[in-house]
C-alpha positions in Angstrom: 142.9 0.5 119.4 141.2 1.6 122.7 143.8 4.3 123.2 143.4 5.5 119.6 139.6 5.7 120.0 140.0 7.6 123.3 142.4 10.1 121.6 140.0 10.6 118.7 137.1 11.3 121.1 139.2 13.7 123.2 140.3 15.6 120.0 136.7 15.8 118.8 135.6 17.1 122.2 138.4 19.7 122.3 137.7 20.8 118.8 134.0 21.2 119.6 134.7 23.1 122.8 137.1 25.5 121.0 134.4 26.1 118.4 132.0 27.0 121.2 134.6 29.4 122.7 135.1 31.2 119.3 131.3 31.5 118.8 130.9 32.8 122.4 133.5 35.5 121.8 131.8 36.5 118.6 128.3 36.5 120.2 129.5 38.7 123.0 129.8 41.8 120.7 126.2 41.9 119.4 124.8 40.9 122.8 126.7 43.8 124.4 125.5 46.2 121.8 121.9 45.1 122.3 122.2 45.3 126.1 123.6 48.8 125.8 120.7 49.8 123.5 118.2 48.2 125.8 119.5 50.0 128.9 119.7 53.3 127.0 116.1 53.0 126.0 115.1 52.2 129.6 117.0 55.2 130.8 115.4 57.5 128.2 111.9 56.3 129.0 112.5 56.7 132.7 113.8 60.2 132.3 110.7 61.2 130.2 108.2 59.8 132.8 110.0 61.0 136.0 111.8 64.2 134.8 110.7 65.7 131.5 106.9 65.3 132.0 106.8 66.7 135.6 109.0 69.6 134.5 106.7 70.3 131.5 103.8 70.5 134.0 105.7 73.0 136.2 106.9 70.6 138.9 110.5 70.6 140.1 109.9 67.1 141.5 107.2 64.6 140.6 104.2 65.5 142.8 103.1 63.0 145.4 100.3 61.5 143.3 102.5 61.0 140.2 103.3 57.3 140.7 99.6 56.3 141.0 98.5 56.5 137.3 101.8 55.4 136.0 102.1 52.3 138.1 98.4 51.4 137.5 99.2 51.6 133.8 102.3 49.5 134.3 100.3 46.8 136.1 97.8 46.6 133.3 100.5 46.3 130.6 102.7 43.9 132.5 99.7 41.7 133.5 98.5 41.6 129.9 102.0 40.4 128.7 102.2 37.8 131.4 98.7 36.5 130.7 98.8 36.4 126.9 102.4 36.2 125.5 104.7 33.1 125.5 107.1 32.8 128.4 104.9 34.8 130.8 107.1 37.9 130.5 110.1 36.1 131.9 111.0 34.5 135.2 109.4 35.4 138.5 111.9 37.7 140.3 111.6 36.0 143.7 113.0 32.8 142.1 116.2 34.6 141.4 118.4 35.1 138.4 119.0 32.0 136.3 121.2 31.0 133.4 118.5 28.9 131.6 118.2 28.9 127.9 115.6 31.5 126.8 113.7 30.6 123.6 113.4 33.3 120.9 109.6 33.2 121.2 109.9 34.4 124.9 112.0 37.4 124.1 109.2 39.8 123.0 107.3 39.1 126.3 110.5 39.7 128.4 111.3 42.9 126.7 107.7 44.2 126.8 107.3 43.6 130.5 110.6 45.4 131.1 109.8 48.4 128.9 106.2 48.6 130.1 107.0 48.2 133.8 110.4 49.5 134.8 110.3 53.0 133.4 106.8 53.5 134.9 108.0 52.8 138.4 107.9 49.1 139.1 110.2 48.5 142.1 112.5 46.0 140.4 115.8 46.2 138.5 116.7 45.7 134.8 119.2 42.8 135.4 116.8 39.9 135.0 115.3 40.9 131.6 118.8 41.9 130.5 120.1 38.4 131.3 117.2 36.8 129.4 117.9 39.1 126.5 121.6 38.0 126.5 120.7 34.3 126.6 117.9 34.5 124.1 119.8 36.6 121.6 122.9 34.4 121.8 120.8 31.3 120.9 119.1 33.2 118.2 122.3 34.4 116.6 123.7 30.8 116.4 120.6 29.3 115.0 122.1 29.0 111.5 124.5 26.5 113.0 122.2 23.9 114.6 125.1 21.7 115.9 126.1 24.4 118.4 122.6 24.3 119.9 122.9 20.7 121.0 123.6 20.1 124.7 125.8 21.2 126.3 126.7 23.7 123.6 123.3 25.5 123.8 123.6 25.9 127.6 127.1 27.2 127.3 126.2 29.8 124.7 123.1 30.8 126.7 125.3 31.3 129.7 127.9 33.3 127.6 125.2 35.6 126.3 123.8 36.1 129.8 127.4 36.9 131.0 127.8 39.6 128.4 124.6 41.2 129.5 125.6 40.9 133.2 128.9 42.6 132.5 127.0 45.5 130.8 124.6 46.1 133.7 127.1 45.8 136.6 129.9 47.4 134.7 132.4 44.6 135.4 133.2 41.3 133.7 134.4 40.1 137.1 130.9 40.2 138.5 129.7 38.3 135.4 132.3 35.6 135.8 131.6 35.2 139.5 127.9 35.1 139.0 128.2 32.3 136.4 130.5 30.3 138.6 128.3 30.6 141.7 124.9 30.2 139.9 126.1 27.0 138.3 128.3 25.5 141.0 126.8 26.7 144.3 123.4 25.3 143.5 125.0 22.2 145.1 124.9 22.6 148.9 128.2 20.8 149.4 130.0 23.6 147.6 128.3 26.3 149.7 129.6 24.6 152.8 133.1 24.9 151.4 132.8 28.6 150.3 131.3 30.1 153.5 134.2 29.1 155.8 136.7 30.3 153.2 134.9 33.7 153.0 134.8 34.1 156.8 138.4 33.0 157.3 139.5 35.4 154.5 137.6 38.2 156.1 139.2 37.6 159.5 142.6 37.2 158.0 142.3 40.4 156.1 141.2 42.1 159.2 144.2 40.9 161.1 146.7 41.9 158.5 145.1 45.3 157.8 144.2 46.0 161.4 147.2 44.8 163.3 149.6 46.8 161.2 147.9 50.0 162.2 147.4 48.9 165.8 151.0 47.8 166.4 153.0 49.8 164.0 154.5 46.7 162.5 154.5 45.8 158.8 154.9 42.8 156.5 155.5 42.3 152.9 152.4 41.8 150.8 151.3 42.0 147.2 149.7 45.4 146.9 149.3 48.6 144.9 149.9 51.9 146.6 146.5 53.5 147.3 145.7 56.9 145.8 144.1 58.0 149.1 144.0 56.6 152.6 140.7 54.7 153.0 139.0 54.4 156.4 140.0 51.2 158.1 137.4 49.3 160.1 138.0 49.2 163.9 136.8 47.0 166.6 133.5 48.8 166.9 132.8 48.4 163.2 133.3 44.6 163.4 131.3 44.2 166.5 128.3 46.1 165.1 128.5 44.4 161.7 127.5 41.0 163.1 124.2 42.1 164.7 123.5 44.4 161.8 124.0 41.6 159.2 121.7 39.4 161.3 118.9 42.0 161.6 119.2 42.8 157.9 119.0 39.1 156.9 115.9 38.6 159.1 114.2 41.6 157.5 115.2 40.6 153.9 114.0 37.1 154.6 110.5 38.5 155.4 110.6 40.6 152.3 111.4 37.5 150.3 108.7 35.6 152.1 106.2 38.2 151.0 107.2 37.6 147.4 106.9 33.8 147.9 103.4 34.3 149.3 102.4 36.5 146.4 103.9 34.4 143.6 101.5 31.4 143.5 98.5 33.6 143.6 99.9 35.8 140.8 100.6 32.6 138.9 97.0 31.7 138.9 95.6 35.2 138.3 98.4 37.2 136.7 96.5 40.2 135.5 94.6 41.2 138.7 97.7 40.6 140.9 100.0 42.5 138.6 97.6 45.5 138.7 97.0 45.2 142.4 100.7 45.0 143.3 101.6 47.8 140.9 99.0 50.0 142.5 100.3 49.0 146.0 103.7 50.2 144.9 102.2 53.5 143.7 100.5 54.0 147.0 103.7 53.3 148.9 105.6 55.8 146.8 102.9 58.5 147.2 102.6 57.9 151.0 106.4 58.3 151.3 106.3 61.6 149.4 103.4 62.9 151.5 105.2 62.0 154.8 108.7 63.1 153.9 108.3 65.9 151.3 110.8 64.0 149.1 110.2 62.7 145.6 108.1 59.6 145.2 110.7 58.4 142.8 112.8 57.4 145.8 110.4 54.5 146.5 109.4 53.8 142.9 111.8 52.4 140.3 114.8 50.2 141.0 116.8 52.6 143.2 119.8 52.6 140.9 119.7 56.4 140.5 119.2 57.1 144.2 122.2 55.0 145.4 124.8 57.6 144.5 123.0 60.6 146.1 122.3 58.6 149.2 126.0 57.8 149.7 127.3 61.2 148.5 125.3 63.2 150.9 124.1 61.1 153.9 123.6 64.2 156.0 120.6 65.2 153.7 118.6 62.3 155.1 116.9 62.5 158.4 116.2 59.3 160.4 112.5 59.6 159.6 113.1 59.9 155.9 115.5 56.8 156.0 113.0 54.8 158.0 110.1 55.7 155.6 112.3 54.9 152.6 113.1 51.5 154.0 109.6 50.6 155.1 107.7 51.7 152.0 110.3 50.5 149.5 110.6 47.1 151.2 106.8 46.6 151.1 106.5 47.5 147.4 109.6 45.5 146.5 108.6 42.4 148.3 105.1 42.3 146.7 106.7 43.1 143.3 109.0 40.1 143.6 106.1 37.8 143.3 103.7 39.5 140.8 105.7 41.7 138.4 108.8 41.2 136.3 112.3 42.5 136.7 115.5 41.9 138.7 115.8 41.5 142.4 119.3 42.9 143.0 119.2 46.6 142.4 116.4 47.5 144.9 117.9 45.4 147.7 121.3 47.0 147.3 119.6 50.4 147.9 117.7 49.0 150.9 120.8 47.6 152.4 122.6 50.9 152.0 119.8 52.8 153.6 119.7 50.4 156.6 123.5 50.7 156.9 123.3 54.5 156.8 120.6 54.4 159.5 122.7 52.1 161.7 125.8 54.3 161.3 124.4 56.5 164.0 125.3 53.8 166.5 128.3 54.6 168.8 131.7 53.8 167.2 130.1 52.6 163.9 131.6 54.3 160.8 129.3 55.2 158.0 131.3 53.3 155.3 131.5 50.0 157.2 127.8 50.2 158.1 126.7 50.9 154.6 129.0 48.2 153.2 127.7 45.7 155.8 124.1 46.6 155.1 124.5 46.2 151.3 126.4 42.9 151.5 123.9 41.4 154.1 120.8 42.4 152.2 122.0 41.2 148.8 123.1 37.9 150.3 119.8 37.3 152.1 117.8 37.9 149.0 119.9 36.3 146.3 121.5 33.5 148.4 124.7 34.1 146.3 127.3 35.0 148.9 130.3 35.4 146.6 128.4 37.5 144.1 127.1 39.7 146.9 130.6 40.2 148.4 132.2 41.0 145.0 129.4 43.3 144.0 129.6 45.3 147.3 133.3 45.6 147.2 133.3 46.8 143.6 130.6 49.4 144.4 132.8 50.8 147.2 135.9 50.7 144.9 137.7 53.6 146.6 137.4 51.9 150.0 137.5 48.3 148.7 140.6 46.9 150.3 140.0 48.4 153.7 136.3 47.5 153.9 136.5 43.9 152.5 136.7 42.2 155.9 133.4 43.9 157.0 131.8 42.8 153.7 132.9 39.2 154.1 131.8 38.9 157.7 128.4 40.5 156.8 127.9 38.1 153.9 128.6 35.0 156.0 126.4 36.1 158.9 123.5 37.0 156.6 123.7 33.8 154.7 123.7 31.6 157.8 120.9 33.6 159.4 118.8 33.4 156.2 119.3 29.7 155.7 118.6 28.9 159.4 115.3 30.8 159.1 114.3 28.8 156.1 115.0 25.6 157.8 113.0 26.7 160.9 110.0 27.5 158.7 110.2 24.2 156.8 110.5 22.0 159.9 
């Protein structure tokens, strides 16, 4: 009888889980469509504010003062939503991306803060509101079937909706899968201790097998696909420079994150004044950058998503002074925004890491591609504290050079994570 009861329970559990899988697959389609529409609307609004309107006023680029009124307006609108609507406009960016269930009543506030802030120049990305949209919409769509909302079904469907949205924003279901696994599993410190040695060992192993073949002329059999073009292989100088670069980037990113942590409780108590103040600060940073460099204030404002490709395609167009100004002003605006405004934390830090890497590529025997890869991986790791996601995202962004540059990325991720965690322990002790 006991065996029969156990078998029945197992069958019921399996049947329930299969039902969740089917529903998750069905939910993925409308969530992806909604995510696409949301991103298209953000893109269209951003183009109007930062391209169409300046051109209509006779400016080839937005003038230096352009961010000030728009970001002041963004602060007023975002602060009002945080203050008066349910859900306070979504999670605080400095707390990171989560896979929590988002009630339907919170969705209007999340969408309004994104639409009112991000196109107007808030120095954050669209990934956090998009994840909330995916989670909330998934739960809203299955509301006619209350049984699926009971734990753990509700949590699974919320995570499934968030995953569909993550795949839309990062352009890869692989990033979504890795994000879910790490966000759910690596919240436990014991698992992090297992993953970090594996990442480091894998990076060193890949370096040996990719590097020793070119150094010795010997070859081995390995599972591979013939490359379309010969990517640059990291050499000894690239590896040696990546370690201190990752440490310095992690220390800087930790201070940026610390600024967000300092702002967050104050903004929690007085959301409207702090939202306006931080948004105006971001506008001042963007305007000061434009005045000092002669470049567009859009480089500092917004998430940085549109600037990443031009930065990597034409690094010679950037002087050392322009890069330093971009890093300093954007880091200040970004750090304060993490605590007071609403949006995602990943996009701006990827750009900051790339800019720091490009700046460091002027060091002797340090290639531009390894330096940029190491900077992006280290910065993303130090802010998100998700080493696997940071490694996968960086490798995918550098797809044409992915196989060759992976060892640099993994070493940078491990060094940045260890340095960031050690700094946190020092401050708490």
